[in-house]
C-alpha positions as CSV (number, residue, x, y, z in Angstrom):
1,M,70.7,26.4,7.4
2,H,68.2,29.0,8.9
3,N,64.8,29.2,7.4
4,K,64.1,32.9,6.4
5,K,60.4,32.5,5.7
6,K,58.1,35.2,7.0
7,A,55.1,34.1,9.3
8,N,52.6,34.8,6.6
9,E,54.4,32.6,3.9
10,T,54.4,28.9,3.0
11,T,56.5,27.1,0.5
12,T,54.1,27.8,-2.3
13,S,52.1,30.9,-1.3
14,V,52.0,34.2,0.6
15,R,49.2,35.6,2.5
16,K,48.0,39.0,1.4
17,D,45.5,41.1,3.4
18,M,43.5,43.5,1.2
19,R,40.5,45.9,1.5
20,I,37.5,45.4,-0.8
21,D,34.9,48.1,-1.4
22,K,31.5,47.0,-0.1
23,E,30.0,47.4,-3.4
24,L,32.5,45.1,-5.1
25,L,32.2,42.5,-2.4
26,A,28.3,42.4,-2.9
27,K,28.8,41.9,-6.6
28,I,31.3,39.1,-5.9
29,E,28.9,37.5,-3.4
30,E,26.2,37.6,-6.0
31,V,28.1,35.6,-8.6
32,R,30.4,33.3,-6.8
33,G,27.7,30.8,-5.6
34,D,29.0,28.1,-3.2
35,V,32.6,28.5,-4.3
36,P,35.0,29.6,-1.3
37,F,35.8,33.3,-1.5
38,A,39.6,32.9,-1.7
39,A,39.2,30.2,-4.4
40,W,36.9,32.4,-6.4
41,V,39.2,35.5,-6.1
42,K,42.2,33.4,-7.2
43,R,40.3,31.9,-10.2
44,A,39.1,35.4,-11.2
45,I,42.7,36.8,-11.0
46,K,44.1,34.0,-13.0
47,M,41.2,34.4,-15.5
48,R,42.0,38.2,-15.7
49,L,45.7,37.7,-16.2
50,D,45.2,35.0,-18.8
51,G,43.2,37.4,-20.8
52,L,45.5,40.3,-20.7
53,E,48.1,38.7,-22.9
54,T,50.9,40.8,-21.6
55,K,49.0,44.1,-22.3
56,P,49.5,46.7,-19.6
57,V,46.5,47.8,-17.7
58,E,45.5,51.4,-17.8
59,S,44.9,52.9,-14.2
60,I,42.0,55.0,-13.4
61,P,43.1,58.3,-12.1
62,V,41.8,59.2,-8.7
63,S,41.7,62.9,-7.6
64,I,41.1,64.1,-4.0
65,S,39.1,67.2,-3.5
66,A,40.9,69.6,-1.1
67,D,37.9,70.6,0.8
68,K,36.4,67.3,1.9
69,K,39.2,64.9,1.0
70,I,36.9,62.5,-0.6
71,K,38.2,60.3,-3.4
72,K,36.4,60.8,-6.8
73,K,37.0,58.4,-9.7
74,T,37.2,60.0,-13.0
75,K,35.2,58.2,-15.6
76,A,37.0,55.8,-17.7
77,P,36.3,56.2,-21.6
78,T,33.7,53.6,-22.5
79,K,34.5,51.3,-25.3
80,T,31.6,50.9,-27.9
81,T,33.6,48.6,-30.3
82,S,33.2,45.4,-28.2
83,V,30.0,43.5,-28.6
84,R,30.7,40.6,-26.1
85,T,31.0,41.3,-22.4
86,P,33.6,39.9,-20.3
87,N,31.2,37.6,-18.6
88,E,30.3,36.1,-22.1
89,L,34.0,35.7,-23.0
90,R,34.6,33.9,-19.7
91,A,31.8,31.6,-20.3
92,E,32.9,30.8,-23.6
93,K,36.5,30.0,-22.5
94,T,35.1,28.0,-19.7
95,K,32.9,26.0,-22.1
96,Q,35.8,25.4,-24.6
97,L,38.1,24.3,-21.7
98,L,35.5,21.9,-20.3
99,F,34.5,20.3,-23.6
100,S,38.1,19.9,-24.7
101,A,38.9,18.1,-21.4
102,V,35.7,15.8,-21.7
103,S,36.5,15.1,-25.4
104,S,40.1,13.9,-24.5
105,L,38.9,11.3,-22.2
106,S,39.2,7.6,-23.3
107,S,36.1,5.7,-24.4
108,T,36.4,3.4,-21.3
109,K,36.6,6.4,-18.9
110,K,33.6,8.0,-20.6
111,S,31.6,4.8,-20.1
112,E,32.7,4.5,-16.5
113,I,31.4,8.2,-15.9
114,I,28.1,7.5,-17.6
115,N,27.5,4.3,-15.6
116,A,28.6,5.9,-12.3
117,R,26.1,6.5,-9.4
118,Y,27.1,10.3,-9.5
119,P,28.2,10.9,-13.1
120,K,28.7,14.7,-12.7
121,N,31.1,14.2,-9.7
122,E,32.9,11.3,-11.7
123,C,33.3,13.6,-14.7
124,R,34.8,16.5,-12.4
125,K,37.3,13.8,-10.9
126,A,38.2,12.6,-14.4
127,I,39.0,16.0,-15.8
128,G,40.5,17.5,-12.7
129,E,39.3,20.7,-11.1
130,I,39.6,22.8,-14.1
131,V,36.0,24.2,-13.9
132,S,33.5,24.5,-11.1
133,K,30.8,22.1,-10.2
134,D,28.4,24.8,-11.3
135,S,29.9,24.8,-14.8
136,I,29.5,21.0,-15.1
137,A,26.0,21.2,-14.0
138,K,25.1,24.1,-16.3
139,Y,26.5,22.3,-19.4
140,W,25.7,18.6,-18.3
141,N,23.3,17.9,-21.1
142,E,25.9,18.8,-23.7
143,I,28.6,17.0,-21.7
144,E,26.4,13.8,-21.7
145,V,26.2,13.8,-25.5
146,I,30.0,13.9,-25.8
147,L,30.3,11.2,-23.2
148,K,27.8,8.9,-25.0
149,K,29.8,9.1,-28.3
């Protein structure tokens, strides 16, 4: 059998090159912290897809002016009905995911984590890499309460 994989493919992934606007890249750099860029983008895409619930995404129409050939984005209609921002929703989802994972640990595992030299790291190992180190650090005081129960 001859392998018909392309040079940019592995058995589980495909390499995609893409252009990112400088403004968007600056925003990403501000919020991603010490997370590797590719990992942050993959996580952001997964979170976006999980939040869509199979709803189609409306595209933003782009018009090109004839004289200068500069792309102009037309303004998307603003939604005034939502109170919570996407970041707040993402934070809530991360917090729920983290606390449910910590709560599901056995009492012996919880005590091992509390008594470990590096408890935050042990906690991350025990629950898997479902959330970032930064999330564990952010909510550590609340996690500690759950672990001591």
